[in-house]
Every structure is written in C-alpha cells, then in structure tokens.
C-alpha positions in Angstrom: 43.6 -32.5 -32.3 43.3 -30.4 -35.3 40.7 -27.1 -35.1 37.1 -28.9 -36.8 38.3 -24.8 -38.8 40.9 -26.2 -40.1 40.7 -29.2 -41.4 37.8 -28.0 -43.9 40.4 -26.8 -45.5 43.7 -29.4 -45.3 44.9 -31.0 -48.8 47.4 -33.4 -49.7 50.4 -31.0 -50.6 51.7 -33.3 -53.9 47.9 -33.6 -55.2 46.1 -30.6 -53.2 42.5 -33.5 -52.3 41.4 -34.3 -49.8 43.2 -36.3 -46.9 41.3 -38.6 -44.2 42.6 -37.4 -40.5 43.0 -39.5 -38.0 42.8 -37.2 -34.8 43.2 -40.5 -32.3 46.9 -41.4 -34.4 47.5 -37.5 -34.7 48.5 -38.4 -38.3 46.4 -37.3 -41.7 47.0 -39.9 -45.0 46.3 -39.4 -48.8 45.5 -43.2 -49.5 46.0 -42.2 -52.9 49.4 -41.6 -53.0 49.3 -44.5 -49.5 51.5 -41.3 -48.3 50.5 -40.2 -43.6 51.5 -37.1 -43.3 51.9 -36.1 -39.0 50.9 -34.1 -36.6 52.9 -32.0 -34.4 50.7 -30.9 -31.2 48.0 -30.1 -34.1 49.7 -28.1 -36.5 50.1 -30.5 -39.9 52.5 -31.1 -40.6 52.1 -31.2 -44.7 55.4 -31.0 -46.1 56.0 -33.2 -49.3 58.8 -34.1 -48.1 57.7 -35.0 -44.1 55.3 -37.4 -45.9 55.7 -41.6 -45.5 55.0 -43.6 -47.4 52.3 -46.5 -45.9 52.9 -50.0 -47.0 50.4 -52.0 -47.8 49.3 -53.2 -44.2 49.3 -50.0 -42.7 47.0 -49.2 -45.4 44.5 -51.8 -45.5 43.9 -50.4 -42.1 43.9 -46.9 -42.1 41.1 -47.8 -45.4 39.1 -49.9 -42.8 39.5 -47.5 -39.5 37.9 -45.5 -41.9 34.8 -46.7 -43.4 34.5 -47.6 -40.3 33.9 -44.3 -39.5 37.3 -44.0 -37.6 38.1 -40.4 -39.8 37.7 -37.6 -41.2 37.8 -36.5 -44.7 39.0 -33.3 -44.8 38.0 -30.8 -47.5 36.2 -32.9 -50.5 36.5 -30.9 -53.4 
C-alpha cells in the first residue's frame, strides 16, 4: 500500500495527469492511455517502460471498480 501523502502527488509518467490507485491490487492505472503500473512493496513503479497495456475487458473492469468506489484518484489538476 502506498502512503496517503505520496498518493496525492502521483501522476502518469507519460501524460502527467492523475491515475487511479487500486490498493488491493497494487496497481496504478491510467484509463486515458490504458496503462497499468505496478506497485512493488509499497513503491509505485512509474516508468514508461514498465506500464502494461490493458485489454478492453481489463479496462472496463477497472473503470467499473473505480466508478463503484474501488479506486483512489491521485493528483488532480
């Protein structure tokens, strides 16, 4: 789990905008670019090359979870 103070300042390394944080899955997700970033031992790995593309089904699953309160939105401009 990422510390709350850190979650508030995280942005996507590519588009520099907010992410969705799924603490129970240790994942940060950019729905605009459909990229998943891992969180390893509480440390977000926000390197462009480490972002994994999300297939359509995974994208919809994460958006649904987010809409139902399953994610925390990181930094908001």
